[in-house]
N, C-alpha and C positions, 0 to 999 in steps of 0.2 A: 641490249644486253640484259639477260634475266639473272637474278640472284640465285645462287645455289639454294634449293629448298632446305637442305640439311643445315646449312649455315644459318639461314633465317630462323629455322625451328630452334636451334641452339641459342640464338640471340633472344628469342622470345622467352625461352625457358629461363634464362639468366636475368631478364628484366625484372626488377623488383615489382611485386604486386602487394596489394593490401591484404590478400588472403594468405594465411600462413600455409607453408608446405604441408600437404596431407590433409588439409581441411577443405570442405566444400563451400563454406561461407566464412566471412570474416567475423570473429567473435567481438571485435572492437569497432565494428562499424557505428556510425553515428546513429543510425536508426535503432540499433540494438541498445546503445548506451542511453538514448532518450527514453526507451522503455524502462530500463533499469533506474534511471533518475526519477522517473515519475513514481515508481514503486518506493523508492527511497524517500522521496519527498512526502508521500502519503504516510510512510512509517515515521518520518520526522514530525509530522503534525500530530499523529497519535501519541507519540512518546512525549512531545512537548505538553500536550493536554494533560497526560497522566502525571508528568513531572510537576506541573503547576498545582495539580491537586495535592500531590505529595508535599509540596512546599506550603500547603494550607492556604493557597490563594482563594479557594472556594471550598465549601463544606460538603458538597456532593459531587459525584461523578456520574455522567450519563452511562447507563447500562440497561438495555432493554430486556435482558434475560436473567442476570445474576446480581448478587450483592457484591460488587466489585470492591467495596471498601475493605472487606476482610482480606482480600489478596493485596490490595494496594497499601494497606496499613501494616502489612506483615513485616516490613523492613524499617518502619518508623524508628528513628528520625532520619534515616538515610534514604534519600529519594532514588531508588534503584532505576526508576524510569529514565533518569538523567543519563545513564549509560547508554540507553537506546538513542537519546538525542545525539550524543557524541558519536555513536556508531553510524547512525544514518547521515549525520553531517559529514563525517569522514568519507562515507561512500559517495556522497554528492561531490565533494571536492575531488576525490580521486577519479570519478567519472568524467569530470570536466577537463581533466588534463589530457593534452595530446590530440593527435589526429587519428585518422582511420588505421594507420599502421602502428599504433602505439604498442602492440605486442612486441615489436622489434625496436621502435624508437624510444619507448619509455617502459621497458619491461619491469622496472622497479615499481611503477605505478600500478601495473596490472597484478604484480605479485602482492603488493600491499593491499590492493582491493580484494584479492583472493583470501588474504589473511583475515581482513575485517569481515568478509562474507562468511568465512568458516567459523570465526568466533561467534558471529551472529546466529548461525545455524545451531551451534552447540548450545548456546545460551537459550535459544528458543525451545529446543527440546527439553532442556532443564526446566524452563518456565512452565512448559506444558505438564511435566511430571510433578513439579512442586505444588501447583495449584490444588489439585485434589488430595495429594498425600500429606502436605505439610499445612496448607491453609484450610483444607477441608471446604474450599469454595472455588468458584470460577470467576473469571473477569473477561467479558466479551472483547473489550478493546485490547487487553493483554494477549488474548488468543489471536486477534486480528493482526496485531504487531508481530507475533511469532510466525504466523502464516506468511506475512510479507517478508520477513527475514529468510524463511525457508525458500520462498519463491525467488528472492534475490540471489540466494546461494545457487540454486539449480539453474537459474537463467544466466548467471554472471560468472560462474567459476570457469567458464571456457576461456575468458581473458587470461586468467592466471595460468591455465594449461598451456595456451599458445605461447605465452611469455616463457614459461618453464621449459618448453621445448626449444624455443629460440636460443636461450642462453647457452646451453651445451653445444648447440649447432654452431653458434658464432665462435665459441671457444675452440671447437674442433677446427675451425677455419683460420685460426691464428689470433683471435682476440683474447685479451686477458679476461679473467672472470669479472673484474670490476667494470671494465669497459663494456662487456656484454650485458651486465645487470643494469648499468646506468644508461645504456642506450647509445654509447659512443661506438658501437659496432653494428649499427643498423644496416649498414651496407653489406654486411656478411650474412644477413638473415635470409 
């Protein structure tokens, strides 16, 4: 006895997959998140190095091209690089949560990651603008950190987009908004 091909096709269509509907690949795949985590870890190291300088743990900071001290001392006594440490750390924590279907099982984590990545991108653009206009100088490691944040945004915002698409879809299928955001409606995605 052979199964009806249309019934089998419908059953496959309804089977949960790790790839969000309408997407060609999974933005929350482990491979993708490992790449993002590697970039965030590099950013964390740079921001930590700059923060330690701003806390005056050492007198000079490595910079092969510019006089970074002018930029880094701009906010003294507030170590603004510490914000980068916190942002990159938050990105690492959020990237570590959940499995390959986290766009539907932990949408809040993907949305939170999108918020952190978006703030990092905005701050990075501001940092790039402030260096020549306010400080009148450049900082190589600051520019590298800004480039990492922008790369993280462009490579990682897909997670938030997939989760953002899942939440109203789960709500339309009968889940409450809270259940959809907190991942209690993953079966509806």
